[in-house]
Structures are given as C-alpha cells and as structure tokens.
C-alpha positions as CSV (number, residue, x, y, z in Angstrom):
1,M,-112.8,-12.1,23.5
2,A,-109.3,-13.0,22.4
3,V,-108.4,-12.4,18.8
4,S,-108.2,-15.8,16.9
5,R,-104.9,-16.4,15.1
6,R,-105.0,-17.0,11.4
7,I,-104.3,-20.3,9.8
8,A,-101.1,-19.0,8.3
9,E,-99.9,-17.9,11.8
10,L,-100.8,-21.2,13.4
11,S,-98.9,-23.1,10.7
12,D,-95.8,-20.7,10.9
13,L,-92.6,-22.5,12.1
14,T,-90.3,-19.6,11.6
15,G,-87.5,-19.7,14.1
16,R,-88.1,-23.1,15.4
17,G,-85.6,-26.0,15.2
18,A,-86.5,-29.5,14.1
19,I,-84.6,-32.8,14.2
20,V,-85.6,-35.4,11.6
21,A,-84.1,-38.7,12.3
22,G,-84.0,-40.8,9.1
23,G,-84.1,-37.5,7.3
24,A,-82.1,-38.8,4.3
25,G,-84.8,-41.4,3.5
26,H,-87.9,-40.9,1.4
27,L,-90.4,-39.9,4.0
28,G,-87.8,-38.2,6.2
29,T,-86.9,-35.9,3.3
30,A,-90.5,-35.1,2.6
31,A,-91.0,-34.3,6.3
32,A,-87.9,-32.1,6.3
33,A,-89.1,-30.3,3.2
34,A,-92.4,-29.6,4.7
35,L,-90.9,-28.2,8.0
36,L,-88.4,-26.0,5.9
37,E,-91.3,-24.5,3.9
38,L,-93.1,-23.5,7.0
39,G,-90.0,-21.7,8.2
40,A,-88.2,-24.1,10.5
41,R,-84.5,-24.9,10.6
42,V,-83.8,-28.6,10.2
43,A,-81.1,-31.1,11.2
44,I,-81.1,-34.2,9.1
45,V,-80.0,-37.1,11.2
46,D,-79.1,-40.3,9.3
47,R,-76.5,-43.1,9.3
48,D,-74.8,-42.3,5.9
49,R,-72.9,-39.1,5.8
50,D,-73.1,-38.9,2.0
51,G,-76.9,-39.5,2.3
52,C,-77.0,-36.5,4.8
53,D,-75.1,-34.4,2.4
54,R,-77.3,-35.2,-0.6
55,A,-80.4,-34.5,1.5
56,V,-79.1,-31.2,2.8
57,A,-78.1,-30.3,-0.8
58,G,-81.5,-31.1,-2.1
59,L,-83.4,-29.3,0.6
60,G,-81.3,-26.2,0.4
61,P,-80.8,-23.3,3.0
62,G,-82.1,-24.0,6.5
63,A,-81.0,-27.7,6.5
64,V,-77.9,-29.2,8.2
65,G,-76.6,-32.7,8.4
66,V,-75.8,-34.6,11.5
67,P,-74.6,-38.1,10.6
68,C,-75.4,-40.7,13.3
69,D,-75.7,-44.5,13.7
70,L,-79.1,-44.6,15.3
71,S,-78.5,-48.1,16.5
72,D,-75.8,-46.7,18.8
73,E,-77.3,-45.2,21.9
74,G,-74.4,-43.0,22.7
75,A,-74.1,-41.6,19.2
76,T,-77.8,-41.1,19.1
77,R,-77.7,-38.8,22.3
78,A,-74.8,-37.0,21.1
79,A,-76.6,-36.3,17.7
80,V,-79.4,-34.7,19.6
81,R,-77.0,-32.4,21.5
82,E,-75.1,-31.5,18.3
83,A,-78.4,-30.8,16.4
84,A,-79.6,-28.6,19.4
85,R,-76.3,-26.6,19.3
86,V,-76.5,-26.0,15.6
87,L,-80.1,-25.2,15.6
88,G,-80.1,-23.2,18.7
89,G,-82.7,-25.4,20.4
90,V,-85.2,-28.1,19.5
91,D,-88.9,-27.4,19.0
92,V,-89.9,-30.4,16.8
93,L,-88.6,-34.0,16.8
94,V,-89.5,-36.3,13.8
95,H,-88.6,-39.9,13.9
96,A,-88.9,-41.4,10.3
97,A,-86.0,-43.9,10.5
98,A,-86.8,-47.5,9.6
99,R,-85.4,-50.7,8.4
100,V,-88.0,-51.7,5.8
101,G,-89.0,-54.9,4.0
102,S,-86.6,-54.1,1.1
103,S,-83.7,-53.9,3.4
104,G,-81.2,-56.6,2.5
105,A,-79.9,-57.8,5.8
106,A,-79.6,-61.6,6.3
107,G,-82.5,-63.2,8.1
108,W,-84.8,-60.2,7.3
109,A,-86.9,-60.0,4.3
110,V,-87.3,-63.8,4.0
111,P,-90.2,-66.2,4.9
112,F,-91.0,-66.2,8.6
113,A,-89.4,-69.5,9.4
114,E,-86.1,-68.1,8.2
115,Q,-86.2,-64.7,9.9
116,S,-83.5,-64.5,12.5
117,V,-83.4,-63.1,16.0
118,E,-80.4,-61.0,15.0
119,A,-82.4,-59.3,12.3
120,W,-85.3,-58.9,14.6
121,D,-83.1,-57.2,17.3
122,E,-81.4,-55.0,14.7
123,S,-84.7,-53.8,13.4
124,L,-86.2,-53.0,16.8
125,R,-83.0,-51.1,17.7
126,V,-83.4,-48.8,14.7
127,N,-87.2,-48.8,14.1
128,L,-88.2,-48.4,17.9
129,T,-85.5,-48.1,20.4
130,S,-83.9,-45.2,18.7
131,A,-87.2,-43.2,19.0
132,F,-87.2,-43.9,22.7
133,V,-83.7,-42.6,23.0
134,L,-84.1,-39.6,20.8
135,V,-87.2,-38.3,22.8
136,Q,-85.7,-39.2,26.1
137,E,-82.5,-37.1,25.2
138,A,-84.5,-34.2,23.7
139,R,-87.3,-34.0,26.3
140,D,-85.9,-31.1,28.3
141,L,-85.1,-29.0,25.1
142,L,-88.6,-29.8,23.7
143,A,-90.2,-28.8,26.9
144,A,-88.2,-25.5,27.2
145,S,-89.3,-24.5,23.6
146,G,-92.9,-23.8,24.5
147,H,-94.0,-25.5,21.3
148,G,-92.6,-29.0,21.9
149,A,-93.9,-31.5,19.3
150,V,-92.8,-35.0,18.6
151,I,-93.9,-36.9,15.6
152,L,-93.2,-40.6,15.3
153,F,-93.7,-42.6,12.0
154,G,-95.9,-45.7,12.5
155,S,-97.5,-47.7,9.7
156,I,-100.7,-49.4,8.6
157,Y,-99.0,-52.5,9.8
158,A,-99.0,-51.1,13.3
159,L,-102.8,-51.4,12.9
160,V,-103.5,-54.5,10.8
161,G,-101.7,-57.5,9.7
162,P,-100.2,-57.8,6.3
163,D,-101.9,-59.3,3.2
164,L,-99.1,-61.6,2.1
165,S,-101.0,-62.3,-1.3
166,L,-99.7,-58.8,-2.3
167,Y,-96.2,-60.1,-2.4
168,E,-96.6,-63.4,-4.3
169,G,-94.4,-63.6,-7.3
170,T,-92.1,-60.8,-6.2
171,T,-88.9,-60.6,-4.2
172,M,-90.6,-58.3,-1.6
173,A,-91.5,-59.4,1.9
174,N,-93.0,-58.1,5.1
175,P,-90.9,-59.1,8.1
176,V,-92.7,-59.7,11.3
177,A,-90.4,-57.3,13.2
178,Y,-91.5,-54.4,11.0
179,G,-95.1,-54.4,12.1
180,A,-94.1,-55.4,15.7
181,A,-91.9,-52.3,15.8
182,K,-94.4,-49.9,14.1
183,A,-97.1,-51.0,16.7
184,G,-94.5,-50.3,19.4
185,I,-94.0,-46.9,17.9
186,V,-97.8,-46.0,18.1
187,Q,-98.0,-47.1,21.7
188,L,-94.8,-45.3,22.4
189,A,-96.3,-42.0,21.1
190,R,-99.5,-42.7,23.3
191,S,-97.5,-43.3,26.3
192,L,-95.1,-40.4,26.0
193,A,-98.1,-38.0,25.2
194,T,-99.3,-38.6,28.7
195,Q,-95.8,-38.5,30.4
196,L,-94.4,-35.5,28.5
197,A,-97.8,-33.3,28.8
198,P,-98.5,-30.5,29.1
199,A,-95.2,-29.2,27.8
200,V,-94.6,-31.5,24.8
201,R,-97.2,-33.0,22.4
202,V,-96.4,-36.5,21.0
203,N,-98.3,-38.0,18.0
204,S,-97.7,-40.5,15.3
205,I,-98.4,-40.8,11.6
206,S,-99.3,-44.2,10.1
207,P,-98.8,-44.0,6.3
208,G,-100.0,-46.7,3.8
209,G,-97.6,-48.2,1.3
210,V,-95.5,-45.6,-0.5
211,W,-94.8,-46.0,-4.2
212,R,-91.0,-46.4,-4.7
213,G,-90.9,-48.3,-8.1
214,Q,-92.1,-51.7,-6.7
215,P,-93.1,-54.4,-9.2
216,E,-96.1,-53.5,-11.3
217,V,-98.0,-56.5,-10.1
218,F,-97.6,-55.5,-6.5
219,C,-98.6,-51.9,-7.2
220,E,-101.8,-53.2,-9.1
221,R,-102.8,-55.4,-6.2
222,Y,-102.1,-52.7,-3.7
223,A,-104.3,-50.0,-5.6
224,R,-107.1,-52.5,-5.9
225,R,-107.0,-53.1,-2.2
226,T,-107.1,-49.3,-1.4
227,P,-110.4,-47.2,-1.6
228,L,-108.5,-44.2,-3.1
229,G,-107.1,-46.6,-5.8
230,R,-103.4,-46.0,-5.6
231,M,-100.3,-46.2,-3.4
232,A,-99.2,-43.2,-1.3
233,S,-96.5,-40.7,-2.3
234,E,-94.1,-38.8,-0.1
235,E,-96.2,-35.7,-0.8
236,D,-99.2,-37.2,1.0
237,V,-97.4,-37.0,4.4
238,K,-96.5,-33.3,4.1
239,G,-99.9,-32.2,5.4
240,A,-99.8,-34.5,8.3
241,I,-96.3,-33.2,9.3
242,A,-97.4,-29.5,8.9
243,F,-100.4,-30.2,11.1
244,L,-98.8,-32.1,13.9
245,A,-95.6,-30.0,14.0
246,S,-97.3,-26.7,14.3
247,D,-99.9,-24.9,16.4
248,L,-102.6,-26.1,14.2
249,S,-102.7,-29.1,16.4
250,A,-102.0,-27.2,19.7
251,Y,-104.7,-29.3,21.3
252,V,-103.8,-32.7,19.7
253,T,-101.7,-35.3,21.6
254,G,-101.6,-39.0,21.8
255,H,-103.1,-39.3,18.4
256,D,-102.2,-41.6,15.5
257,L,-102.9,-39.9,12.1
258,V,-103.5,-42.5,9.5
259,V,-102.6,-41.5,6.0
260,D,-103.5,-44.7,4.1
261,G,-105.9,-43.9,1.3
262,G,-108.6,-45.8,3.2
263,W,-106.5,-49.2,3.5
264,T,-107.6,-49.7,7.0
265,A,-111.3,-48.7,6.5
266,W,-112.2,-52.1,5.3
C-alpha cells in the first residue's frame, strides 16, 4: 500500500508559479497572499502599473508585477508569456479580474433601461473573455507542469438573481452584465475542465458579497439575508484558493466552490 501524503505536503506549492489576473484587486490580492504563503511564486497581472507595484510591495518576496490591459487580447497573451518567463513556468492560473457594480463607467451601474451595449461589451471583455484568452494562452504551460490548476472567480450572481431591494436608497447597483458574465465564468470552468483534462484541473469559486465599506443600510440588509449573518471578507476566500490550487484537490475538477455564508441555501 502506498504511503499517504500528509496534508502539509498536499497543500505545499513550493517551486510552483502562479498567475493572478486582477491581482491588484481585493480578492486577487487575497488569492496571491494565500498562494505565496503556501510557497508559490506569483505574478500579479493587472491593468494599473501603480496598482501592480503597490500589490507587489504589500505581498513581499516572491511576487512580481506584470501590468496588462486584460481587455486587449494581444496584451493578455503577451502577459502570460512574460509571467511564464519570470516565474520559470506556470502551474496555477487564477482569474479574479472583474468590472463590478461600483465601477464608474457610463451606462454601467445605472437602472437596466439605461445600461448601454458599450458597457455590456466592455464588461464581458474583462469579466469573461479575458479568462478564455488567459487559459487558452497558458494551456500548454499548465499541462506541462504536472500540477496544472485553473481557478476562475464566479459569484453568487452566477447562480441566483439579485435582490434589488438591497440597493434601495444607495448609489449602488447590480448591472445585468455582471451576473451574465459570472454565469459564463462558471460554465467556462465546467467546459474547460472536460477539455483540458486530465492534465489540467479547472474549477471556479463563487463568493458572496464582500465587505468593502458599503453603506451601512446595505450591509445590514445583506447580513439579515445571509444565514451566517455577515458579509464575506477577503480572508474567506483564502481557504478555497489553497484547496483548489494545490494537490488537496487533485481529484476535483469542473466544480464551483460557493463561499457565500449560506446566501444561496435559501
């Protein structure tokens, strides 16, 4: 009988290279921190060079910045190649980039009748299409690693429709394109899980609403609507990242790991 590996060995990412797209954002930085703590080297891919630099400075040794406009296909493919060069390979790919409801683009966080096709297209380009491009460009690198793992960030709004009463009396909104793109992300993960198997595992994480200083009335409504009685924090996704990026989940692919405090349970 083969000797079983210990949990510490299964979760160890020492020597592995990880790309985190959207790594300068809240969830992306948390994902990068978890990967670094487990021993990985991490490339932070994000549009804003200053944001990349701040994220890398905050994360410390083992992190590098690769600025990239993820709405640009050519730049996105080039970023994968540059990250692979710097890291010496790619074992893990995390897509955490998203235009969210608080983004200030015209025709975006406004009532449905005022939401524009331009904002819809721009959102899908970053929230969904860039994930397709990243994985397509990185597929051979991931397959060659022997531990290839892709993690795409979905959302509870990939699974259920928004409760618009949460937003009443605030300037917040839930654009239709956000949920549509996140639903696409979850299905993209399922599709790629079958197409890239057995060399590469592909899974998604669907978090609930993350507290980021939203209006108090919104937070109170959200907490009442959630069995665990609170909004999520960035810390809440670290365990999911550690599980799906490592050999802890070596027999898991095509799965959507919901981290929502029970929001979708009722």
